[in-house]
C-alpha positions, 0 to 999 in steps of 0.5 A, spaced: 425 381 480 432 384 478 437 388 482 438 395 479 445 397 480 444 404 482 439 403 487 443 398 491 446 401 497 453 398 496 454 402 490 453 409 494 458 407 499 464 410 496 461 416 494 461 419 501 468 418 502 470 421 495 465 427 496 468 429 503 475 428 500 474 433 494 470 438 498 476 438 504 481 439 498 477 445 495 476 448 502 483 447 504 485 450 498 480 456 499 483 457 506 490 457 503 488 462 498 485 467 503 491 467 507 496 469 502 491 474 500 490 477 507 498 476 508 499 481 501 494 486 504 497 486 511 504 487 508 501 493 503 498 496 509 504 496 513 508 499 507 503 504 507 504 506 514 512 506 513 511 510 507 506 515 510 511 516 516 517 517 512 514 522 507 512 526 513 519 525 516 522 527 510 518 534 509 520 536 516 527 536 513 526 540 507 529 547 508 530 549 501 537 547 501 541 541 498 543 539 505 535 539 507 534 534 501 540 530 503 537 530 510 530 528 508 533 522 504 536 520 510 530 521 514 526 517 510 530 511 509 532 510 516 525 511 519 524 506 525 518 503 522 518 496 520 514 491 516 512 484 515 509 484 522 514 489 525 520 484 524 524 487 517 526 493 515 524 496 508 529 494 503 527 498 497 525 506 499 525 511 493 525 518 495 524 524 490 521 531 491 517 536 487 515 543 487 507 541 488 504 535 489 502 533 482 508 536 479 514 532 476 518 529 482 526 529 481 531 524 485 536 530 487 534 537 485 539 542 485 538 548 486 533 545 492 529 552 493 522 551 491 522 543 493 517 542 498 514 536 497 517 529 498 514 522 495 516 516 498 515 509 494 516 503 499 517 496 496 517 489 499 517 482 497 512 477 500 512 470 500 506 466 498 504 459 499 498 457 495 497 463 490 502 459 486 498 453 485 492 456 483 494 462 479 500 460 476 504 466 479 511 465 483 513 464 490 513 471 492 509 477 490 512 485 490 508 489 494 508 497 493 506 503 497 506 510 495 505 517 499 506 524 498 507 529 503 508 537 503 512 541 507 508 546 512 511 552 509 509 550 502 504 554 498 497 550 496 497 549 489 493 554 485 486 551 481 485 552 474 478 555 475 480 562 476 486 562 480 482 560 487 486 556 492 484 548 492 485 548 499 479 554 500 475 549 496 475 544 501 476 548 507 471 546 513 465 550 515 466 555 520 464 553 527 457 557 527 455 555 520 453 548 519 456 544 513 452 542 507 454 538 502 452 540 495 
């Protein structure tokens, strides 16, 4: 009886080694890709925390004068928060101002009388190691976060439906009345 090559145990001996090596490379590649994506996500969250804190600190300085604008810019750019696992200062911080949260933002308004909202845009570059191999991207990716905060003295914007306050549309219920979602 003739031997069939595919049923012979020696023919299958190298396949286990090949399958293990191929699987190990694929698994390590996916782990590396996950590490890069997690690193980008953490950097984005750190920059968002910076932008939020800087926006609040900047609006505390707004007083309707150009000196208040200058103080707000300085406060936003010298925020003590860091990123990249709290090791690096944020390199690119863009600060601009508006009269409403949805308004047109201006870098240095003059006169500064009605400018009560600050927008902070923080950017950073994160080195990646496995993403360039799989996606063909560069060795670093730019991450950005944006935050807008308003001065406590700012008037809430008016809604377009009859002039009612937007803030009153989302006001929490009175303590003695239960909240009912509609």
